[in-house]
All heavy atoms as TSV, in Angstrom:
chain	resi	resn	atom	element	x	y	z
A	1	MET	N	N	0.817	-1.194	0.000
A	1	MET	CA	C	0.000	0.000	0.000
A	1	MET	C	C	0.862	1.260	0.000
A	1	MET	O	O	0.515	2.230	-0.631
A	1	MET	CB	C	-0.930	-0.045	1.210
A	1	MET	CG	C	-2.002	0.991	1.162
A	1	MET	SD	S	-3.147	0.617	-0.161
A	1	MET	CE	C	-4.449	1.681	0.243
A	2	MET	N	N	1.989	1.233	0.708
A	2	MET	CA	C	2.860	2.398	0.752
A	2	MET	C	C	3.435	2.712	-0.624
A	2	MET	O	O	3.603	3.874	-0.964
A	2	MET	CB	C	3.979	2.205	1.764
A	2	MET	CG	C	3.518	2.377	3.185
A	2	MET	SD	S	4.851	2.231	4.376
A	2	MET	CE	C	6.010	3.421	3.809
A	3	LYS	N	N	3.719	1.664	-1.410
A	3	LYS	CA	C	4.251	1.898	-2.747
A	3	LYS	C	C	3.243	2.650	-3.603
A	3	LYS	O	O	3.600	3.543	-4.349
A	3	LYS	CB	C	4.613	0.573	-3.426
A	3	LYS	CG	C	5.915	-0.006	-3.002
A	3	LYS	CD	C	6.250	-1.216	-3.836
A	3	LYS	CE	C	7.592	-1.775	-3.434
A	3	LYS	NZ	N	7.963	-2.920	-4.275
A	4	LEU	N	N	1.969	2.285	-3.488
A	4	LEU	CA	C	0.942	2.959	-4.274
A	4	LEU	C	C	0.804	4.419	-3.870
A	4	LEU	O	O	0.671	5.292	-4.722
A	4	LEU	CB	C	-0.400	2.242	-4.137
A	4	LEU	CG	C	-0.488	0.867	-4.794
A	4	LEU	CD1	C	-1.844	0.242	-4.534
A	4	LEU	CD2	C	-0.228	0.968	-6.278
A	5	ALA	N	N	0.833	4.706	-2.588
A	5	ALA	CA	C	0.736	6.090	-2.120
A	5	ALA	C	C	1.934	6.897	-2.610
A	5	ALA	O	O	1.785	8.047	-3.038
A	5	ALA	CB	C	0.640	6.134	-0.598
A	6	PHE	N	N	3.113	6.298	-2.553
A	6	PHE	CA	C	4.313	6.987	-3.027
A	6	PHE	C	C	4.215	7.260	-4.528
A	6	PHE	O	O	4.540	8.350	-4.988
A	6	PHE	CB	C	5.565	6.164	-2.717
A	6	PHE	CG	C	6.824	6.793	-3.233
A	6	PHE	CD1	C	7.383	7.878	-2.577
A	6	PHE	CD2	C	7.435	6.317	-4.382
A	6	PHE	CE1	C	8.537	8.481	-3.055
A	6	PHE	CE2	C	8.588	6.911	-4.865
A	6	PHE	CZ	C	9.142	7.987	-4.203
A	7	LEU	N	N	3.736	6.268	-5.284
A	7	LEU	CA	C	3.601	6.463	-6.729
A	7	LEU	C	C	2.548	7.523	-7.044
A	7	LEU	O	O	2.739	8.318	-7.969
A	7	LEU	CB	C	3.241	5.138	-7.410
A	7	LEU	CG	C	4.358	4.112	-7.465
A	7	LEU	CD1	C	3.844	2.801	-8.042
A	7	LEU	CD2	C	5.541	4.622	-8.274
A	8	ASP	N	N	1.454	7.551	-6.298
A	8	ASP	CA	C	0.449	8.599	-6.491
A	8	ASP	C	C	1.057	9.970	-6.241
A	8	ASP	O	O	0.840	10.906	-7.001
A	8	ASP	CB	C	-0.740	8.398	-5.554
A	8	ASP	CG	C	-1.624	7.238	-5.971
A	8	ASP	OD1	O	-1.497	6.770	-7.116
A	8	ASP	OD2	O	-2.448	6.809	-5.139
A	9	MET	N	N	1.813	10.084	-5.156
A	9	MET	CA	C	2.444	11.349	-4.796
A	9	MET	C	C	3.407	11.789	-5.893
A	9	MET	O	O	3.391	12.944	-6.323
A	9	MET	CB	C	3.183	11.202	-3.469
A	9	MET	CG	C	3.882	12.444	-2.987
A	9	MET	SD	S	4.696	12.192	-1.395
A	9	MET	CE	C	5.864	10.898	-1.767
A	10	GLU	N	N	4.233	10.878	-6.365
A	10	GLU	CA	C	5.196	11.200	-7.418
A	10	GLU	C	C	4.491	11.578	-8.718
A	10	GLU	O	O	4.841	12.560	-9.357
A	10	GLU	CB	C	6.142	10.009	-7.664
A	10	GLU	CG	C	7.159	9.807	-6.585
A	10	GLU	CD	C	8.164	10.946	-6.517
A	10	GLU	OE1	O	8.708	11.334	-7.559
A	10	GLU	OE2	O	8.391	11.436	-5.406
A	11	SER	N	N	3.480	10.809	-9.083
A	11	SER	CA	C	2.762	11.059	-10.335
A	11	SER	C	C	2.070	12.412	-10.314
A	11	SER	O	O	2.133	13.166	-11.286
A	11	SER	CB	C	1.722	9.960	-10.576
A	11	SER	OG	O	2.355	8.726	-10.732
A	12	LEU	N	N	1.397	12.731	-9.208
A	12	LEU	CA	C	0.711	14.011	-9.118
A	12	LEU	C	C	1.705	15.167	-9.080
A	12	LEU	O	O	1.441	16.226	-9.651
A	12	LEU	CB	C	-0.204	14.043	-7.896
A	12	LEU	CG	C	-1.449	13.161	-8.003
A	12	LEU	CD1	C	-2.211	13.145	-6.691
A	12	LEU	CD2	C	-2.349	13.620	-9.141
A	13	GLY	N	N	2.835	14.977	-8.439
A	13	GLY	CA	C	3.869	16.010	-8.418
A	13	GLY	C	C	4.417	16.283	-9.804
A	13	GLY	O	O	4.602	17.437	-10.206
A	14	ILE	N	N	4.650	15.232	-10.549
A	14	ILE	CA	C	5.145	15.382	-11.924
A	14	ILE	C	C	4.091	16.058	-12.790
A	14	ILE	O	O	4.392	16.962	-13.572
A	14	ILE	CB	C	5.555	14.013	-12.503
A	14	ILE	CG1	C	6.808	13.500	-11.782
A	14	ILE	CG2	C	5.778	14.094	-14.010
A	14	ILE	CD1	C	7.134	12.048	-12.062
A	15	LEU	N	N	2.840	15.649	-12.632
A	15	LEU	CA	C	1.758	16.263	-13.394
A	15	LEU	C	C	1.654	17.753	-13.101
A	15	LEU	O	O	1.564	18.572	-14.022
A	15	LEU	CB	C	0.430	15.578	-13.069
A	15	LEU	CG	C	-0.819	16.191	-13.690
A	15	LEU	CD1	C	-0.736	16.159	-15.210
A	15	LEU	CD2	C	-2.053	15.474	-13.194
A	16	ALA	N	N	1.691	18.129	-11.840
A	16	ALA	CA	C	1.605	19.544	-11.463
A	16	ALA	C	C	2.778	20.327	-12.051
A	16	ALA	O	O	2.593	21.422	-12.576
A	16	ALA	CB	C	1.568	19.694	-9.948
A	17	ALA	N	N	3.970	19.766	-11.969
A	17	ALA	CA	C	5.145	20.441	-12.519
A	17	ALA	C	C	5.023	20.611	-14.029
A	17	ALA	O	O	5.384	21.659	-14.578
A	17	ALA	CB	C	6.411	19.661	-12.173
A	18	CYS	N	N	4.480	19.623	-14.706
A	18	CYS	CA	C	4.303	19.721	-16.158
A	18	CYS	C	C	3.261	20.764	-16.525
A	18	CYS	O	O	3.373	21.420	-17.554
A	18	CYS	CB	C	3.904	18.369	-16.732
A	18	CYS	SG	S	5.228	17.159	-16.723
A	19	LEU	N	N	2.260	20.921	-15.697
A	19	LEU	CA	C	1.215	21.900	-15.988
A	19	LEU	C	C	1.691	23.327	-15.771
A	19	LEU	O	O	1.149	24.260	-16.351
A	19	LEU	CB	C	-0.022	21.626	-15.130
A	19	LEU	CG	C	-0.795	20.357	-15.485
A	19	LEU	CD1	C	-1.864	20.085	-14.447
A	19	LEU	CD2	C	-1.408	20.468	-16.874
A	20	ILE	N	N	2.706	23.521	-14.937
A	20	ILE	CA	C	3.244	24.858	-14.701
A	20	ILE	C	C	3.898	25.384	-15.969
A	20	ILE	O	O	3.713	26.534	-16.341
A	20	ILE	CB	C	4.301	24.849	-13.574
A	20	ILE	CG1	C	3.647	24.523	-12.251
A	20	ILE	CG2	C	5.009	26.196	-13.491
A	20	ILE	CD1	C	4.672	24.243	-11.158
A	21	ARG	N	N	4.640	24.553	-16.640
A	21	ARG	CA	C	5.438	24.987	-17.788
A	21	ARG	C	C	4.599	25.619	-18.899
A	21	ARG	O	O	4.932	26.695	-19.366
A	21	ARG	CB	C	6.278	23.830	-18.300
A	21	ARG	CG	C	7.356	23.467	-17.309
A	21	ARG	CD	C	8.275	22.370	-17.820
A	21	ARG	NE	N	9.136	21.938	-16.740
A	21	ARG	CZ	C	9.044	20.768	-16.141
A	21	ARG	NH1	N	8.147	19.885	-16.533
A	21	ARG	NH2	N	9.851	20.445	-15.159
A	22	PRO	N	N	3.510	24.993	-19.331
A	22	PRO	CA	C	2.723	25.629	-20.396
A	22	PRO	C	C	1.705	26.643	-19.864
A	22	PRO	O	O	0.763	26.998	-20.537
A	22	PRO	CB	C	2.039	24.464	-21.089
A	22	PRO	CG	C	1.921	23.417	-20.056
A	22	PRO	CD	C	3.104	23.599	-19.143
A	23	LYS	N	N	1.911	27.072	-18.640
A	23	LYS	CA	C	1.050	28.087	-18.022
A	23	LYS	C	C	-0.398	27.616	-17.897
A	23	LYS	O	O	-1.329	28.347	-18.146
A	23	LYS	CB	C	1.102	29.405	-18.808
A	23	LYS	CG	C	2.481	29.971	-18.967
A	23	LYS	CD	C	3.094	30.321	-17.627
A	23	LYS	CE	C	4.464	30.939	-17.843
A	23	LYS	NZ	N	5.239	31.015	-16.660
A	24	ARG	N	N	-0.561	26.360	-17.521
A	24	ARG	CA	C	-1.893	25.810	-17.300
A	24	ARG	C	C	-2.169	25.832	-15.802
A	24	ARG	O	O	-2.375	24.818	-15.167
A	24	ARG	CB	C	-1.977	24.409	-17.885
A	24	ARG	CG	C	-1.816	24.426	-19.400
A	24	ARG	CD	C	-1.832	23.074	-20.009
A	24	ARG	NE	N	-3.095	22.405	-19.757
A	24	ARG	CZ	C	-3.331	21.156	-20.128
A	24	ARG	NH1	N	-2.409	20.471	-20.751
A	24	ARG	NH2	N	-4.489	20.601	-19.873
A	25	ALA	N	N	-2.197	27.023	-15.256
A	25	ALA	CA	C	-2.278	27.214	-13.816
A	25	ALA	C	C	-3.560	26.650	-13.211
A	25	ALA	O	O	-3.527	26.089	-12.120
A	25	ALA	CB	C	-2.147	28.690	-13.472
A	26	GLU	N	N	-4.683	26.772	-13.895
A	26	GLU	CA	C	-5.933	26.278	-13.329
A	26	GLU	C	C	-5.876	24.774	-13.089
A	26	GLU	O	O	-6.293	24.292	-12.036
A	26	GLU	CB	C	-7.108	26.615	-14.243
A	26	GLU	CG	C	-7.516	28.072	-14.170
A	26	GLU	CD	C	-8.780	28.334	-14.955
A	26	GLU	OE1	O	-9.694	27.494	-14.924
A	26	GLU	OE2	O	-8.842	29.385	-15.597
A	27	GLU	N	N	-5.364	24.043	-14.076
A	27	GLU	CA	C	-5.256	22.596	-13.925
A	27	GLU	C	C	-4.246	22.242	-12.836
A	27	GLU	O	O	-4.469	21.335	-12.043
A	27	GLU	CB	C	-4.853	21.932	-15.248
A	27	GLU	CG	C	-5.921	21.994	-16.310
A	27	GLU	CD	C	-5.784	23.202	-17.217
A	27	GLU	OE1	O	-5.079	24.164	-16.862
A	27	GLU	OE2	O	-6.395	23.183	-18.294
A	28	ALA	N	N	-3.137	22.971	-12.795
A	28	ALA	CA	C	-2.127	22.733	-11.763
A	28	ALA	C	C	-2.712	23.009	-10.379
A	28	ALA	O	O	-2.442	22.265	-9.431
A	28	ALA	CB	C	-0.900	23.604	-12.006
A	29	ASN	N	N	-3.537	24.039	-10.252
A	29	ASN	CA	C	-4.166	24.356	-8.977
A	29	ASN	C	C	-5.010	23.194	-8.478
A	29	ASN	O	O	-4.989	22.869	-7.290
A	29	ASN	CB	C	-5.048	25.596	-9.094
A	29	ASN	CG	C	-4.250	26.852	-9.314
A	29	ASN	OD1	O	-3.043	26.858	-9.169
A	29	ASN	ND2	N	-4.937	27.913	-9.670
A	30	LEU	N	N	-5.758	22.575	-9.376
A	30	LEU	CA	C	-6.583	21.433	-8.985
A	30	LEU	C	C	-5.728	20.280	-8.471
A	30	LEU	O	O	-6.055	19.640	-7.472
A	30	LEU	CB	C	-7.436	20.967	-10.164
A	30	LEU	CG	C	-8.520	21.928	-10.631
A	30	LEU	CD1	C	-9.167	21.410	-11.908
A	30	LEU	CD2	C	-9.553	22.139	-9.545
A	31	VAL	N	N	-4.624	20.026	-9.157
A	31	VAL	CA	C	-3.729	18.945	-8.742
A	31	VAL	C	C	-3.131	19.251	-7.374
A	31	VAL	O	O	-3.110	18.401	-6.478
A	31	VAL	CB	C	-2.608	18.713	-9.787
A	31	VAL	CG1	C	-1.597	17.706	-9.285
A	31	VAL	CG2	C	-3.209	18.256	-11.107
A	32	TRP	N	N	-2.658	20.488	-7.179
A	32	TRP	CA	C	-2.058	20.858	-5.894
A	32	TRP	C	C	-3.056	20.762	-4.753
A	32	TRP	O	O	-2.746	20.305	-3.673
A	32	TRP	CB	C	-1.493	22.269	-5.944
A	32	TRP	CG	C	-0.250	22.378	-6.740
A	32	TRP	CD1	C	0.801	21.510	-6.735
A	32	TRP	CD2	C	0.079	23.391	-7.667
A	32	TRP	NE1	N	1.767	21.932	-7.603
A	32	TRP	CE2	C	1.351	23.082	-8.187
A	32	TRP	CE3	C	-0.567	24.531	-8.102
A	32	TRP	CZ2	C	1.987	23.887	-9.111
A	32	TRP	CZ3	C	0.066	25.326	-9.036
A	32	TRP	CH2	C	1.325	24.995	-9.534
A	33	LYS	N	N	-4.283	21.219	-5.027
A	33	LYS	CA	C	-5.299	21.160	-3.978
A	33	LYS	C	C	-5.600	19.722	-3.580
A	33	LYS	O	O	-5.782	19.422	-2.404
A	33	LYS	CB	C	-6.560	21.894	-4.427
A	33	LYS	CG	C	-6.374	23.397	-4.425
A	33	LYS	CD	C	-7.597	24.121	-4.924
A	33	LYS	CE	C	-7.317	25.617	-4.960
A	33	LYS	NZ	N	-8.451	26.370	-5.486
A	34	GLU	N	N	-5.641	18.831	-4.554
A	34	GLU	CA	C	-5.863	17.414	-4.247
A	34	GLU	C	C	-4.691	16.837	-3.464
A	34	GLU	O	O	-4.886	16.077	-2.521
A	34	GLU	CB	C	-6.099	16.608	-5.526
A	34	GLU	CG	C	-7.487	16.763	-6.083
A	34	GLU	CD	C	-8.564	16.299	-5.108
A	34	GLU	OE1	O	-8.482	15.177	-4.591
A	34	GLU	OE2	O	-9.496	17.092	-4.859
A	35	MET	N	N	-3.477	17.183	-3.871
A	35	MET	CA	C	-2.300	16.692	-3.142
A	35	MET	C	C	-2.336	17.197	-1.705
A	35	MET	O	O	-2.084	16.434	-0.768
A	35	MET	CB	C	-1.010	17.151	-3.825
A	35	MET	CG	C	-0.736	16.470	-5.140
A	35	MET	SD	S	0.792	17.039	-5.905
A	35	MET	CE	C	1.999	16.217	-4.885
A	36	ASN	N	N	-2.669	18.451	-1.523
A	36	ASN	CA	C	-2.726	19.043	-0.197
A	36	ASN	C	C	-3.837	18.390	0.634
A	36	ASN	O	O	-3.641	18.056	1.802
A	36	ASN	CB	C	-2.948	20.551	-0.307
A	36	ASN	CG	C	-2.681	21.264	0.985
A	36	ASN	OD1	O	-1.796	20.894	1.736
A	36	ASN	ND2	N	-3.452	22.299	1.246
A	37	ARG	N	N	-4.983	18.165	0.014
A	37	ARG	CA	C	-6.122	17.558	0.707
A	37	ARG	C	C	-5.796	16.151	1.186
A	37	ARG	O	O	-6.229	15.734	2.257
A	37	ARG	CB	C	-7.336	17.531	-0.224
A	37	ARG	CG	C	-8.629	17.102	0.447
A	37	ARG	CD	C	-9.811	17.342	-0.462
A	37	ARG	NE	N	-9.857	16.449	-1.582
A	37	ARG	CZ	C	-10.487	15.262	-1.583
A	37	ARG	NH1	N	-11.096	14.846	-0.505
A	37	ARG	NH2	N	-10.503	14.516	-2.665
A	38	HIS	N	N	-5.018	15.422	0.408
A	38	HIS	CA	C	-4.654	14.050	0.766
A	38	HIS	C	C	-3.370	13.977	1.594
A	38	HIS	O	O	-2.899	12.890	1.911
A	38	HIS	CB	C	-4.497	13.196	-0.499
A	38	HIS	CG	C	-5.794	12.945	-1.191
A	38	HIS	ND1	N	-6.736	12.071	-0.710
A	38	HIS	CD2	C	-6.324	13.477	-2.324
A	38	HIS	CE1	C	-7.771	12.052	-1.510
A	38	HIS	NE2	N	-7.540	12.917	-2.502
A	39	GLY	N	N	-2.796	15.131	1.912
A	39	GLY	CA	C	-1.591	15.157	2.736
A	39	GLY	C	C	-0.360	14.625	2.027
A	39	GLY	O	O	0.560	14.129	2.672
A	40	MET	N	N	-0.328	14.742	0.718
A	40	MET	CA	C	0.819	14.251	-0.048
A	40	MET	C	C	1.927	15.289	-0.035
A	40	MET	O	O	1.673	16.488	-0.104
A	40	MET	CB	C	0.405	13.965	-1.490
A	40	MET	CG	C	-0.571	12.849	-1.617
A	40	MET	SD	S	-0.967	12.581	-3.352
A	40	MET	CE	C	-1.945	11.120	-3.223
A	41	ALA	N	N	3.138	14.804	0.038
A	41	ALA	CA	C	4.303	15.681	0.069
A	41	ALA	C	C	4.588	16.217	-1.331
A	41	ALA	O	O	4.313	15.565	-2.329
A	41	ALA	CB	C	5.517	14.921	0.583
A	42	MET	N	N	5.147	17.415	-1.380
A	42	MET	CA	C	5.573	18.024	-2.643
A	42	MET	C	C	7.065	18.283	-2.561
A	42	MET	O	O	7.589	18.497	-1.473
A	42	MET	CB	C	4.873	19.365	-2.860
A	42	MET	CG	C	3.394	19.307	-2.977
A	42	MET	SD	S	2.763	20.972	-3.273
A	42	MET	CE	C	1.116	20.787	-2.629
A	43	GLY	N	N	7.712	18.299	-3.705
A	43	GLY	CA	C	9.114	18.668	-3.745
A	43	GLY	C	C	9.277	20.131	-3.356
A	43	GLY	O	O	8.318	20.907	-3.368
A	44	GLU	N	N	10.472	20.532	-3.036
A	44	GLU	CA	C	10.727	21.895	-2.553
A	44	GLU	C	C	10.316	22.963	-3.569
A	44	GLU	O	O	9.629	23.929	-3.224
A	44	GLU	CB	C	12.198	22.062	-2.191
A	44	GLU	CG	C	12.506	23.402	-1.569
A	44	GLU	CD	C	13.961	23.537	-1.175
A	44	GLU	OE1	O	14.659	22.520	-1.051
A	44	GLU	OE2	O	14.398	24.678	-0.999
A	45	LYS	N	N	10.707	22.798	-4.831
A	45	LYS	CA	C	10.375	23.796	-5.849
A	45	LYS	C	C	8.866	23.877	-6.058
A	45	LYS	O	O	8.303	24.960	-6.158
A	45	LYS	CB	C	11.070	23.469	-7.169
A	45	LYS	CG	C	12.545	23.706	-7.161
A	45	LYS	CD	C	13.148	23.390	-8.509
A	45	LYS	CE	C	14.642	23.582	-8.493
A	45	LYS	NZ	N	15.239	23.265	-9.793
A	46	LEU	N	N	8.221	22.735	-6.123
A	46	LEU	CA	C	6.786	22.700	-6.322
A	46	LEU	C	C	6.064	23.301	-5.117
A	46	LEU	O	O	5.116	24.073	-5.271
A	46	LEU	CB	C	6.331	21.253	-6.548
A	46	LEU	CG	C	4.906	21.028	-6.992
A	46	LEU	CD1	C	4.621	21.775	-8.286
A	46	LEU	CD2	C	4.641	19.548	-7.168
A	47	ARG	N	N	6.516	23.000	-3.924
A	47	ARG	CA	C	5.917	23.541	-2.701
A	47	ARG	C	C	6.066	25.068	-2.666
A	47	ARG	O	O	5.120	25.780	-2.331
A	47	ARG	CB	C	6.531	22.908	-1.465
A	47	ARG	CG	C	5.893	23.331	-0.169
A	47	ARG	CD	C	6.423	22.598	1.067
A	47	ARG	NE	N	7.845	22.349	1.070
A	47	ARG	CZ	C	8.418	21.170	0.843
A	47	ARG	NH1	N	7.681	20.108	0.592
A	47	ARG	NH2	N	9.714	21.028	0.862
A	48	ASN	N	N	7.238	25.587	-3.026
A	48	ASN	CA	C	7.450	27.029	-3.044
A	48	ASN	C	C	6.535	27.704	-4.064
A	48	ASN	O	O	5.951	28.744	-3.784
A	48	ASN	CB	C	8.912	27.365	-3.343
A	48	ASN	CG	C	9.823	27.025	-2.200
A	48	ASN	OD1	O	9.389	26.901	-1.055
A	48	ASN	ND2	N	11.095	26.840	-2.492
A	49	TYR	N	N	6.419	27.121	-5.241
A	49	TYR	CA	C	5.528	27.669	-6.263
A	49	TYR	C	C	4.088	27.658	-5.764
A	49	TYR	O	O	3.346	28.617	-5.932
A	49	TYR	CB	C	5.646	26.864	-7.559
A	49	TYR	CG	C	4.867	27.466	-8.706
A	49	TYR	CD1	C	5.460	28.397	-9.539
A	49	TYR	CD2	C	3.554	27.102	-8.940
A	49	TYR	CE1	C	4.756	28.959	-10.592
A	49	TYR	CE2	C	2.835	27.657	-9.978
A	49	TYR	CZ	C	3.441	28.589	-10.806
A	49	TYR	OH	O	2.731	29.139	-11.830
A	50	TYR	N	N	3.704	26.572	-5.117
A	50	TYR	CA	C	2.352	26.445	-4.563
A	50	TYR	C	C	2.090	27.526	-3.519
A	50	TYR	O	O	1.059	28.192	-3.552
A	50	TYR	CB	C	2.189	25.053	-3.951
A	50	TYR	CG	C	0.886	24.843	-3.223
A	50	TYR	CD1	C	-0.285	24.550	-3.920
A	50	TYR	CD2	C	0.814	24.924	-1.837
A	50	TYR	CE1	C	-1.478	24.354	-3.260
A	50	TYR	CE2	C	-0.376	24.720	-1.169
A	50	TYR	CZ	C	-1.522	24.435	-1.885
A	50	TYR	OH	O	-2.698	24.247	-1.226
A	51	LYS	N	N	3.032	27.724	-2.622
A	51	LYS	CA	C	2.856	28.729	-1.568
A	51	LYS	C	C	2.716	30.127	-2.155
A	51	LYS	O	O	1.887	30.915	-1.717
A	51	LYS	CB	C	4.035	28.695	-0.598
A	51	LYS	CG	C	4.016	27.518	0.335
A	51	LYS	CD	C	5.225	27.536	1.239
A	51	LYS	CE	C	5.268	26.325	2.133
A	51	LYS	NZ	N	6.481	26.292	2.960
A	52	ILE	N	N	3.527	30.442	-3.150
A	52	ILE	CA	C	3.514	31.781	-3.739
A	52	ILE	C	C	2.282	32.004	-4.607
A	52	ILE	O	O	1.623	33.037	-4.495
A	52	ILE	CB	C	4.792	32.024	-4.572
A	52	ILE	CG1	C	5.999	32.078	-3.644
A	52	ILE	CG2	C	4.684	33.280	-5.405
A	52	ILE	CD1	C	7.334	32.015	-4.368
A	53	ASN	N	N	1.965	31.042	-5.448
A	53	ASN	CA	C	0.930	31.258	-6.464
A	53	ASN	C	C	-0.463	30.771	-6.073
A	53	ASN	O	O	-1.445	31.239	-6.646
A	53	ASN	CB	C	1.338	30.602	-7.778
A	53	ASN	CG	C	2.554	31.271	-8.344
A	53	ASN	OD1	O	2.478	32.401	-8.772
A	53	ASN	ND2	N	3.680	30.596	-8.318
A	54	ILE	N	N	-0.559	29.867	-5.143
A	54	ILE	CA	C	-1.870	29.325	-4.803
A	54	ILE	C	C	-2.340	29.865	-3.457
A	54	ILE	O	O	-3.416	30.439	-3.365
A	54	ILE	CB	C	-1.851	27.785	-4.747
A	54	ILE	CG1	C	-1.271	27.199	-6.026
A	54	ILE	CG2	C	-3.228	27.241	-4.458
A	54	ILE	CD1	C	-1.905	27.663	-7.294
A	55	LEU	N	N	-1.553	29.724	-2.441
A	55	LEU	CA	C	-1.986	30.118	-1.117
A	55	LEU	C	C	-2.148	31.632	-0.997
A	55	LEU	O	O	-3.055	32.104	-0.312
A	55	LEU	CB	C	-1.006	29.614	-0.059
A	55	LEU	CG	C	-0.945	28.084	0.077
A	55	LEU	CD1	C	0.069	27.711	1.157
A	55	LEU	CD2	C	-2.292	27.498	0.388
A	56	GLU	N	N	-1.310	32.397	-1.654
A	56	GLU	CA	C	-1.393	33.854	-1.546
A	56	GLU	C	C	-2.526	34.439	-2.391
A	56	GLU	O	O	-2.983	35.542	-2.109
A	56	GLU	CB	C	-0.067	34.497	-1.950
A	56	GLU	CG	C	1.024	34.243	-0.930
A	56	GLU	CD	C	2.336	34.922	-1.288
A	56	GLU	OE1	O	2.398	35.621	-2.306
A	56	GLU	OE2	O	3.287	34.738	-0.528
A	57	THR	N	N	-2.989	33.709	-3.403
A	57	THR	CA	C	-4.055	34.232	-4.246
A	57	THR	C	C	-5.434	33.782	-3.794
A	57	THR	O	O	-6.432	34.246	-4.315
A	57	THR	CB	C	-3.860	33.808	-5.722
A	57	THR	OG1	O	-3.851	32.385	-5.800
A	57	THR	CG2	C	-2.576	34.376	-6.284
A	58	THR	N	N	-5.506	32.875	-2.827
A	58	THR	CA	C	-6.824	32.391	-2.362
A	58	THR	C	C	-7.176	32.994	-1.032
A	58	THR	O	O	-6.474	33.669	-0.398
A	58	THR	CB	C	-6.859	30.861	-2.247
A	58	THR	OG1	O	-5.832	30.411	-1.376
A	58	THR	CG2	C	-6.744	30.225	-3.606
């Protein structure tokens, strides 16, 4: 079960990072909110981007 949770966390982190590049912020916001809701960890760069662009604008 831990492997699946880790893979979910990694997959969602990669998806969010990919959505940032083409400026698809709305889709990235949904992914980040789901990761946050499920208590999934984010990498440092992704977490910093989330704090600046998501938490400060809501």
